[in-house]
C-alpha positions in Angstrom: 174.8 51.5 139.3 171.6 52.8 140.7 171.1 55.0 137.7 171.5 52.1 135.4 169.0 50.1 137.4 166.6 53.0 137.2 167.0 53.0 133.4 166.2 49.3 133.1 163.2 49.6 135.4 161.9 52.6 133.4 162.4 50.7 130.2 160.5 47.7 131.6 157.6 49.8 132.8 157.3 51.6 129.5 157.3 48.2 127.7 154.6 46.9 130.0 152.5 50.0 129.1 153.2 49.6 125.4 152.1 46.0 125.6 149.2 46.5 128.0 147.4 49.7 127.0 146.0 48.6 123.6 144.4 45.3 124.9 143.2 47.1 128.0 141.4 49.8 125.9 139.8 47.1 123.8 138.8 45.2 127.0 137.2 48.3 128.4 135.2 48.8 125.2 134.2 45.2 125.1 133.1 45.3 128.8 131.0 48.4 128.4 129.4 47.3 125.1 128.6 43.9 126.4 127.1 45.2 129.7 125.1 47.6 127.7 123.8 44.9 125.4 123.3 42.1 127.9 123.5 43.6 131.4 121.9 46.4 133.4 123.7 49.4 132.0 121.1 51.9 130.8 121.1 55.4 129.5 122.9 56.6 126.4 125.0 59.2 128.3 126.3 56.5 130.6 127.1 54.3 127.6 128.9 57.0 125.7 130.8 58.1 128.8 132.0 54.5 129.2 133.1 54.3 125.6 135.1 57.5 125.9 137.3 55.8 128.6 139.2 53.6 126.1 139.8 56.5 123.7 140.9 58.8 126.6 143.3 56.0 127.8 144.8 55.7 124.3 145.0 59.4 123.8 146.8 59.9 127.1 149.1 57.0 126.4 150.0 58.5 122.9 150.5 62.0 124.3 152.9 60.8 127.0 154.9 58.7 124.5 155.0 61.5 122.0 156.2 64.0 124.6 159.3 61.9 125.2 159.9 61.2 121.5 158.7 57.6 121.4 156.9 58.0 118.1 156.3 54.3 117.4 154.6 53.9 120.8 152.5 56.9 120.2 151.5 55.7 116.7 150.4 52.4 118.2 147.3 54.2 119.5 146.0 54.4 115.9 145.5 50.6 115.3 144.5 50.3 118.9 141.7 52.9 118.3 140.7 51.0 115.2 140.6 47.9 117.4 138.3 49.6 119.9 135.7 50.5 117.2 136.0 47.0 115.7 135.4 45.5 119.1 132.2 47.6 119.5 131.1 46.4 116.1 131.9 42.8 117.0 129.7 43.0 120.1 126.9 44.5 118.0 127.2 41.7 115.5 127.3 39.1 118.3 124.1 40.5 119.8 122.4 40.3 116.4 123.6 36.8 115.9 122.4 35.7 119.3 119.0 37.3 119.5 118.5 39.2 116.3 115.3 38.9 114.3 115.5 38.8 110.5 112.8 40.7 108.5 112.3 41.4 104.8 111.8 45.1 104.1 110.5 46.5 100.8 112.4 49.4 99.4 109.9 52.1 98.7 112.3 54.8 97.5 116.0 55.4 97.0 117.2 59.0 97.2 120.7 59.9 96.1 122.6 62.6 98.1 125.8 64.2 96.8 127.8 66.5 99.1 130.8 68.5 97.8 133.4 69.9 100.2 136.2 72.3 99.3 139.3 73.0 101.3 142.5 75.0 100.9 145.9 73.6 101.9 148.9 75.4 103.3 150.1 76.3 99.8 146.9 78.0 98.8 145.7 75.2 96.6 142.0 74.2 96.6 140.9 70.6 96.7 137.4 69.3 96.2 136.0 66.1 97.4 132.6 64.6 96.7 130.7 62.2 98.9 127.7 60.2 97.6 125.2 58.5 99.9 121.9 56.7 99.2 118.9 57.0 101.6 116.6 53.9 101.3 113.1 54.4 102.5 111.8 51.1 103.7 108.6 49.3 104.7 109.3 46.6 107.3 106.7 44.3 108.8 108.1 44.5 112.3 109.0 48.1 112.0 112.7 48.0 113.1 113.5 51.0 110.9 111.9 53.0 108.1 115.1 54.0 106.3 118.8 52.9 105.8 121.6 55.0 104.5 124.6 53.6 102.7 127.4 54.6 100.4 126.0 52.6 97.5 122.5 51.6 96.3 121.6 48.5 98.2 118.5 47.6 96.2 116.1 49.1 93.7 112.6 50.4 94.4 110.2 47.4 94.9 113.0 45.0 95.8 113.4 43.6 99.3 116.3 43.9 101.8 116.8 41.3 104.5 117.6 43.1 107.8 118.5 41.8 111.2 117.4 43.9 114.2 117.7 43.6 118.0 114.2 43.4 119.7 115.7 45.1 122.7 117.0 48.0 120.6 120.6 47.7 122.0 122.3 46.9 118.7 122.3 48.7 115.3 120.2 47.2 112.6 122.3 45.5 109.9 121.9 43.9 106.5 121.6 40.1 107.0 124.3 39.6 104.3 126.7 41.9 106.2 126.4 40.1 109.5 129.8 38.4 110.2 130.4 38.4 114.0 133.4 36.0 113.8 135.0 38.1 111.1 134.5 41.3 113.1 136.2 39.6 116.2 139.1 38.5 114.1 139.5 42.0 112.6 139.5 43.5 116.1 142.1 41.0 117.4 144.3 41.8 114.4 144.1 45.5 115.0 144.9 45.2 118.7 147.7 42.8 117.9 149.2 45.2 115.4 149.1 47.9 118.1 150.9 45.7 120.6 153.6 44.8 118.1 154.1 48.4 117.1 154.2 49.4 120.8 156.7 46.7 121.5 159.0 47.8 118.7 158.8 51.4 119.9 159.5 50.4 123.5 162.6 48.4 122.5 163.8 51.2 120.3 163.3 53.8 123.1 165.2 51.6 125.6 168.1 51.2 123.2 168.3 54.9 122.6 168.2 55.8 126.3 171.0 53.3 127.0 173.0 54.7 124.2 172.6 58.2 125.5 173.5 57.0 129.0 176.7 55.4 127.8 177.6 58.5 125.8 177.2 60.7 128.9 179.2 58.2 131.0 182.0 58.2 128.4 182.3 62.0 128.5 183.0 61.8 132.2 
């Protein structure tokens, strides 16, 4: 009887972790990023160390779940990690929406960069991938940046780009047309929600398998 009760408590605790770790990681990322943007948190090393905490939390959670064969719970760290990065982007977008300054920058020059990487798989076959980026050299009246790199050509030489920058320098400069704070928040919530659902499914599956094994052992005796 005590063993069965222990099985149930273990299952409940694992379910709590599966449900709680993804939103906790996103909340940590949100708290650090918001304190960095609006509070007294200073120093890039402190900021980066704080951002590593959510990823370490998710990594430890996935490793523990994987070590006991709970693959769905371990895989839930993937959408949770995506949710962490989307949360950071959402805070950045919110900062720019709150206090960002929009400026029109003239494109002085666009330089195309092409990078080719080759790799060999386990069967000895070579694969080649090509990545193209465009470096836009800019002239901005307020001087938030003098260049912007993107995966496509944003504008031609002589045209203007509307940028939004943070006067305090705490947020990454963005194109005005790409600034969608509400959409970023929704995307972060969807990613974390997917992680919670995946973790819940994994926790339920793990509990059922453990109960089945326990009944099988009891039947042998």
